[in-house]
N, C-alpha and C positions, 0 to 999 in steps of 0.2 A: 330376428328379434333378440338375438343374444349379442351383447356388446363385443366388439372385436377384441382379440386378445392383446393387441398392441397396447391398449390402454392399461391392461393389467401389468404388462411388462414395465411400463413407465411408472405405474403406481408402486410397484415393488422397488424400483430404483430410487424413487423419491423417499420412500419409507426408510430404506437403508441409509440414504444420504442424511436424512434428518437426524438420525441417531448416531451417525458417523460409524456405522457398521461396515467396515471396508474389507473385512476378512470373513467370508461367508461360505458355509458349507451347503451342499445341495444333495438331496436324495430324490432321484427321479426314477420313473418306471423304465425298465429296459425294453423299450419298444420304439416305434417310429415317432410317436407323439412326444415321448420323452427326449429323443434326440433332437427334434425340432426345437423344443423348449431350451435345451442346452445351447444350441447354436445361436438362438436369438439372444438369450440372456448373456452369453459369453461375448457377444458382439457389443452389447450395451455396457457391460461392466467396465472395461478399460476407459471408455469415453467418459465415464462418470466417476472415475477414481476408485473403483471397487475391484476386488480380486476374489476368485473362488479358491477357498482353502482346500477343498476336495470336492469331487463329484462321485457320489456313490450310486450306482445303478442297482435297482431292486427288481429281480425277476419275480413275476407273479405266477409263473407256471413251472413249479419245481418238477424235477424228474421223479415220478412216483416209484420207479424201479430202484432208485438209489436215494430214497427220501432222507434216511439218517445222515448219510454222508453229505448230501446237499445242504441240509439245515446246518450241520456243523461248519461247513465251508462258508456259508452265508453269515453265520454268527461271527466267525472270525473276521470276516471282511467288514461287517457292520460295526463291530464293537470298537475298533480303533477310531473311526471318525466320530462315533458317539461320545467318546471320552476325550476328544480334542477340546481342551479347555479354552484355547485361544479363539476358536470359532464358536462363539456363543450364539450367533444367529445362524439358523439353518432353514433353507427353503425346501419344502416338500412339494413335488409336482407329480401328479398322477391321477388316480381315481380314488373313490372312497375306500376301496379294498386295499389301497396302498397303506393307509393309516392302520388298517386292521393287521396287515402283514407285518408292519414295523412294530406294532405293539406286541404281536406274537413273538417276534424274535427277541425283543427286550424282556418279555416275560420268561422265555426259556433261559435267558442269560441270568436273570435275577428274579427268581420266583418269589422270594420273600420280600422283595422291594426294600432291601436294606441298603442298597447303593443307589437309590434314586437320585441323590445329589450329584452323582457322576454324570447323569444325563441332563444336567441343568442347562436348558437351551431356551432360546426364543424361537419357537417354531413359526415360520411364515408359510401358510398353506395357500394354494391357488384355488380358484373358483370351481375347479373340477372335483374338489374333495369335500366330502361331508364327514363330520364326526359322527360315527354310528357305533352303537353297541349291539352286538349280536352274539348269540350263543353264550359260551362261558366267559366271554369278554365283559359281560355285564358285571362280573364280580371282581374284575381286575382293577388294580389301582390306576388312576388317571392323572396322578399328580405331575408326572413328567410333562404333560401338555398344559399345565397351568400357565396362564398368561400368553398362550399362543395368539397370533394375529392372523386372521383368516380373511382372504379376499373372497367375496361371494357375489353372485349376480344379484342385482337389486331385486328385492321382493316386496310385494304389496301385502299389507295386512287387510285381507278381505274378510269382513265380519261375517258374511253369509257362509263362507267356507267353514269357519269355526262352528257355526250353528249346525251345519250339515254333518260335520264329522261327529258331533256329539250324539247324533241319532243313528250312527252306523251300528249295525248288528251283524253278527257272523252268519245269520241265516238268510240274509237278503237274497243271495243268489247261490243256491246249493251247487250249481255247476261251476262256480268260480272257486277253484281250489286255493288261490292266493290268499283270499280273505280268511279262510279257515286256518291255513298255515301261519299267517301273520298273527292271528288272534291267539293261537296256542303258544307261539313263541313269546309273544309280548306279555301274556298274563301267566305263563308257566302252568298251563292247564291243558286239558284235552277235551275235544268235542266228540261226543258219541254216547250212546245209551249204555254201552257195556263198560264204560269207564267207572272206576270207584268214585264214590261221592266226593272224597277228599281231593281227588285229582281232576274232577270234571269241571269244565267251564260252565257257568250258569247261562251265559249269553247276555247277561245284563251288565257285564263289566263296562266301565266307561273309559273311553280312550283318553279323556281329559285327566284321568287319575294317573296316567303313566308319566314318568319323569321325561323331561325334554330330550335327553339323549336317546331314549327309546322311541319316543313319538312326539313330533312337533305339531301342535295344533294349527300352526300357521302354514301358509304356502311357502315352499322353498323357493329359492331364486329361479331354479329351472322351471318349476311349476308356474311361477308368476310369468315367465317368458311365454310359456305355452298358453296361459290364460290370455295374455295381451295379444298373442298371435291370432288366437281364435276371434277375439273381438276386432282386431285389425282387419282380418279377412271378411268378417261380417259387414263392417263399415264399408269396405272396398266394394263388395258385391252389391250392397245397397246403392252406393254411388254409381256403379255401372248401370244398374237397372233404372235408376232415376234419370240417368243421361239418355238411355234409350227411349224412355217415355217422352222426354222433351222434344225428341226429333221425329216421333211418330204419332199419328192421330189415333190409331187403333191400339188398344191395350193388349199386350201379349201376356201370355202365361209366364210368371216368373221362372217356373221350372224349365220351360222351353228356352228362355233367354239365357239362363245360367248354364244350361247343359252344353252350349256351344262356345263358351268362353275358354280361350287358351290361357295358360299360365302367364305368358309374356304380356297379355293384355291387362294384367293386374298392375304392372309396374308404374304406369303413369299415375294411376289413382293412389297407389301406396306412397309415392313420393310426396303427394300433397296431403297425405293423411294427417289428421289431427283430431283427437277426441280425448275425453276424460273417462277413465275407467271407473268402476264402482266405488273406488276409494277417493275419487276426485283428482287423481294424478293425471297430468297431461301426458299423452302418448303421441309422439310425432317423430319423424325422421329429420335429421339435420342435413346440411348441404352435402355431407359425405355419405349419406344413406345409412347413418348409424342411429341406433336408438338405445337409450338407457345407459347405465354405467354399472359400476361395481360398488358394493357396500364393503366397508372394512370393519370386521368384527373382532372383539377381544373375548377369548374363551376364559371364563371364570369357573374354577373347580371348587365345589363345596365339600365340606368334610365327609358327607355321606357318599362321596364318589360320583355324585351327579354334577352336571355342569350347565352353564347358561352362557349363551353368546350375546354379548352386549355390543350394540352398534356404536362405534367410536368415530366413524368418518365415512368418507366416500371418495371414489375416483371420479373426477369431473372431466368427461370427454370434451375436447375442444378448448380447454383452458390454456392460458398463456404458459409459456415454458417456465417451469419452476413452481407452478401452482396447480399441478395436475391432481393433487390430493388435498382434501380438507379433513383434518383430524383434530379432535379434542384430546390432546396428548395427556392432559391431567386425568382423564378417565381410565387410562390403561392400568390394568392390574398385572404386575410382573410375577414371575415365578418366585416363590418365597425364598428360594436359595439365593436370590440377588439382594435380599435384605432391603426391599423397597427402593433400591437404587437402580437407575437406568443401566442396563447391561452394557458391557464393553465387548466389542467383537473386532479385534485388530490383531495383526500379525505380531506386533511388538508394541511397547509402550509409546504413547504419544510423545512427540517432541514438544517440550515446553516452550513458552515464549522465550526468545533469546537464542533459540536453536533452529536450524533448518534441516530438512531431510537430506540424507546422503545414501544413495542407492547401494545395495549390496550386490556384489558380482554374482551372477548365476541365480539370483532370486527374483521373484515377481516384484513389481514396483511398490506393492503394498508393504513389503518387508524392507526395512531400511534402518540405518543408524541415524543418530542425531549429532550434528556438528554445530559448534558454536559459530554464531554469525561473525563474518569477517569485520575488520575495523571499518567504522563509518556506516554500518548497516544494522538494522534491527529486525526482529520478528515479534510482532505484538499479539499474535494469535497462536493457538496450539496447532501443531502439525503443519507448518507452512513449508511449501516446496522451496521457496527462495526467500532470503532476507532482502530487505529493500532499504533505500536511503530515506532519511528523514527529510522533511521540507527544508528549504534553504535557510529558513529562520530558526531552525531547531537542530539539536544534535543528540546522538544516542546517549542514554544513561549507561551506568557502569555494567549493568547486567544485560544490556542490549535488548530489552523488551519494551522500550518506550522511548519517546523523544522529550527532551527538555528544551524550553525556550532559550535561545542564545542571548547573552548579555550584550547590549549595545555599548560600545566603548569609544572613547575619543580622548585626546590628550587634554585633560582638564586642568584649570588653575589650582584646583583643590588638592590634587594628588602631589606627592613629593617631587616627582620628575617635572611636573608642570610648574609648580611654584618655584622650584629650584632654577629652571631655565628663565622664568619670568624675573626672578630676583637678579640673576646674572645680567639679563638684558637691561633692566632698570639701572643697575649699578654702573654698567658701562655707558649708559645714556647720561647719567649724572657726571661721570668722569669726562665724557666728551664735551658736555656743556661747560664743565669747569675749565677744561683746556681752551675751549673757544673764548670763554670770558677772560682767561689769563692772557691769551694772545691779543685780544682786542684791547686789553688794558695796556699792554706793552707794544702797541701797534707801530710806534715810531722808532722802535729799536731796530738795529741793523739785522738781527736774526729773523725778525718778522717781515721786514721790508725786502729782504734779499730775494725771495722767490715768489713774488706776487701775492700780496696780502689777500686780494679778492679770491684767488684760487685756494688759498689756505682756508679762508672762512667757508667757502663753498664746499670744500672737502670735508671740513668738520661738521657742517650742517648735514651733508649727505650721510656721513657716518652715524650721526645722531639719529637720522631717520632710518638708517639700516638697522640699528639696534632696536628701535621702536617697531619696525615692520615685522620683526620676529614675533611680536605679541599677537599679530593677526592669525598666526597658525595655532594659537592656543584656544581652547574652548570648543563648544559644539559648532560644527560647520553650519554656516547659513549662506543664503544666496549672496549677500553683500560681501561677507568675508571671503567667500570662494572667488568672487570676481576680483577682489583687491589683492589677494595674497601674492600670486605669481607675478602679475604685471607690476605691482608696487616694488616687489623684490628686484625684478629685472631692471626697471628704469632707475631706481635709486642707486643700485650698485653700478649701473653704467655711468651715472653722473660721477660717482666716487672714483671709479677707475679712469674716467675721462679727465678728471681733475689731476690725478696722478700722472697720466700720460702728458697732459699739458705742461705740468711742472717739469717733467723729464725733457720734453722738447724745448722748453724755455732754457734749461741748463745747456743743452747742446747748442742751440742757436746763439746764446750769449757767448759761449766759448769761441764759436766760429766767427762771431762778429768782431772779436778782438784781434784777429789776424790782419796783417797789413793788406790793403786793397780789397777787403771783403765787403760785399754789398748786402750782408745778412742783417745789418742794423735795422733795415726797414721792416723786418719780421719780428723785431722785438716790440714788446708792448702788450697791453691788455687785450687789444683787438684779436690778435692771433690766438691767444690762450682761450678767450671767450668763444671764438669760432670753433676751436677744437672741442671744447666741452659741449657746446651746443649741437654741433653736427653729430658727434658720437652718441650723444644722449637721444637725439631725434631718431637716429637709426634704430636704437632699441625700442623707442616709443612707437615707431612705425610697425615693428614686428609685433609688439603687444597689442596694438590696435587691430592689426590683421587677425591676431589670435582671437580677440574678443568678438570680432565680426564674423569669423568663420565658424569657430567651435569654442564658445566661452566655457570656462570651468563652471561646475555646478555641484551642489551637495549630492552625495550618493552613499550607498551602503555596499560594503564589500562583505559578502556572506561566504566566500569560498576560501579566503586565505587562512583563516583560523577555524579550527573545528568547533570551538565552543563559544565563540564571540562574533558579533557583527561589528565591523569597523565602520564608524561614521567618518567619512572623509570627503575631501573635495576632489571630484573627478576632474582631471586637467582638461577634459574635452578633446584635446589633440596632443598626443604624446610627441608628435613631430615638432609642434610649435614650442613645447616646453624645452626640448633639447636644442632647438634653434636659438632660443633665448640664452641658454647656457653656453652654446657654442659662440655666439656673438660676444658674450661677456668674456669668455676664455680667449677669444681673438684679441680683444682690447688689452687684456692682461698680458698676453704673450708679447704683443708689440711693445707694450710699456716695459716689460722685463728686459727685452733685447736692447732697447735704447738705453735703459738705465744701466745695464751691465756694461755697455760700451762706454758710457760716460762716467763711470764710477770713479775714475782716477784723474778727471779733469781738474786742473789747479784752480780752486776757488775756495774761499774760506768757508762759505756756507753751502757748499755743493751737497744737494740732497740726493744725488743719484745713487750713492752707495746705500743710503737708507731705503730708497725706493726699491732698489734691487732686492734687499732683504724682505721688504714687505710683499713684493710680487712672488718671491719664492714661497713665502707662507701662504699667500692667497691662492696661488696655483696648486700647491700641495693639498690644501684643504679641499678645493673643488675637484681635483683629479681623484682624490680618495672618496669624495662624496658619491660619485656615480655608482661604483660597485657596492658600496655600503648601503646606499639607498635601495638598490635593487634586491639586496639580500635580506633586508629587514621587512617585517610585516606589522600591520596594525599601527598603533599610536607611536611605535618606535620609529616608523618611517618619518613621521612628522618631527619627532625629536631629533633625528639625524639632520633634517633640513634646517631646523632652528639652530642646532649646534654649529652647522657649517656656516650659517649667516653670522652667528656671534663670533666664531673663531676667525673667520676671514676679516670681519670688520675690526675685531680687536687686534689682529695682526697689522692691519694698515695703521690703526691708531698708535700702537706701541712703537712700531718700527720707524714711522715717520716723525712722530711728535715727541717721543720720549727724550730724545737728545735736546730738542728745543726747550722743553719744560725744565730739563736738568740745568741747562745754561742759564735760563731766565731766573730760576729760583736759587740755584746753588753756585753757579759760576758767572755772576753778572759782569765780572771784569772782562770776560771774553766777548761780551755783547756790546762792544764799543767800536767806533771808527778807527781809533788809534790802534787797536789790536789788528784790525783789518789792514791798515797801512803798514804796520810793522811786519806783518806776514808777507805783504807784497814786496817790501824792500828786501827782505831776506831771500 
C-alpha cells in the first residue's frame, strides 16, 4: 500500500533538474537502508547530469562510554559539509530521528543561533522523515529548515479522524501508558493527584490547540496507507465471501469462510480492487501492482518557531519520462537567506551563452571550466556541453550566443563592380558596332576585301554578341538567365574563334595556291571558310545541347562558401560539361594560334596572321589564367572573374585584329589602294 521508492528517487532527480541543482550534498543514516539509498541515487545522478558534492553518514547510535569524544568528532565531521556554500541543496535520508539528531548537532555547534546563515540550505527530505519537535527541541530555532522540500506519502484528509481526535482524553485507557506520556510531554504538565495544581494536567486540554509541529490533527502519509490497507483488505474479504456465495446454495458462516483463507488467495482480488475511501479518493492498483504516490511539501517556518507544511505538488507514478512530478513552483517559499531568489547549487558558475563546458582533470564532470565557442559555432543557452553550428542560412554573431540571418548576395547592376563591368561591356559593344559600320562603309577597299568580308562581318557580330552576353551574368539569377549564360557564351565565342581560324586558314591556303603547280586554288573561296565556321560552331552547339539535355544549369544558393552571406548563383548542373565547353574553345584557339604563328611571315600586303597570333596569345592567356582565378574566388567575385575574362578576351580579339585596319582606313588611307599593293609586289 506504500508507493515504491523508485518513484521517490526519480521525483528527487526531476526536482534537482528543474532548479538545475547539479552539485548536491547528502546526509544519510549510517545503516543498511542509508547505503541502499546512496547506491541507488549515485547510479541515477550521472545519468541525469548531477553530482554529489559530499555524502555525510550520520550514526544514530553513539557510543555511550565515549559520548563526549563521539559528539566532538561528529560535530567536526558535520560542520564542514554544512558550511559548504556551493552545495546549497542537501538531501536528508533516514528516519524522523535523523532530523532530531542533525538539529542537536547544529544546536551544540551554534547554541545562540548567531550563525544560522552559514547553514543556509535547501533541505530535500525523503518520505521516511517527519519534522517532529520533542523534549527541549520545542524551544530551539527552526529557521535553518525554512523552505525545506519534503517528499511524503500521499495522505487523505479524513474528516472523521479529526473529529475523533478532538474527543481524545488521557483517561480513556488507564492501562495505556503511551497516551499518558504523550499528554504530559505535549502540554508540559503531569497527570496524577499528588502533582501541584500549577503543574497538573486537567485532562480537558484539547489536542487541536497544539501547534502543528507538536501534533498534526490530520492523518500522516503512513497512517493514510494503513487506513487504505485496512479498507482494501475489508473489500477483498467481502469480494471473496461474495464469490463463495455465488457458487454454493447453502449459506456459510462468514467467520468459517474467512478462517480458512490463505494470504496468497487475496492476490487475485487485490489486483482487481477499486473503491473510493471516505474522502472520495479512488484506491486501486495499476498494472505494475502499485498504488498511490508521493506528495511534495514545502516547509514554511513562522516567527514563533512553529511551522506548516504546504502541499506544492506530487509525484505521478506511471507518468511519461520528464513529467514524473507536478509542482506549482510559484508557491515555494525559500529560506530568507536566499533573498527570495531561486537558490543555486553548482560546483562552479554557470557557463554563459557563447561558452561551452570544459572538463577539469581529476574532477567530477559537474566541475568544469568555461571555454569560448570555436569559430562557426554558438551556445545559445547557459551551461551547454557543446557548441553547435547555426542553420545553413544563418551565421554566429560576434559573442557567439545566437545566429543572425545571412545576407543573400549576387552581382547586381546597382553596385559599383556590377555597373562598372556593365559600362565596359556596353562601351566595347558600341565600339564593335562602330568598327562594323566603318568596315561596311569601306567594304570595297582592298583592306576590307583582302580577307573575306563575310568572315570579317561575322567575326565583328560575334564579338558584339560576346560583349553583350556578359550582361547575362549580372543581376539576380533566374531560370532563363541560368539556362542562357554558359551555352550562349560557349557558342558565341566558338563562332568568333572559328571565324579567326577560317581567316588563318584562308591566308595559308592563299599563299600555297600561289606556288607553281599547286591545286589549292579550289579550296579558296567563301565556301571553305563558311564550312569551317559552321562545322566548328556546330561542334560547340552540340556539346551545349547535350549539356542542357543531361544536366542543365539552374538557380541555386551557396550557403557554405561564405560565413556571413548566401551566394545566389547559377549552378552549372554538370561541372564536366562546363570544362568540356572551355576545353573545346581552348582547342580551337590553340589550333588557330599554331596556324597563325606559322603563317605570320607569309608575303602578303594585308596578311592578318601576325595580328591573329597576337590576338590568340591574349585570348589563351586570359582563359588559362581564368581557371585558377575562378576556382580561388568565392561569391559574386566568381561571376565578376568570368565577366572580366569574357570582356578581356573579346577586347583582345577586337583590338589585335581590327586596330590596324581602323588605323589605315581613318589615318592612312593612302595605304588602302591597289597601287600600293602592286608597288609592294613589284618591290
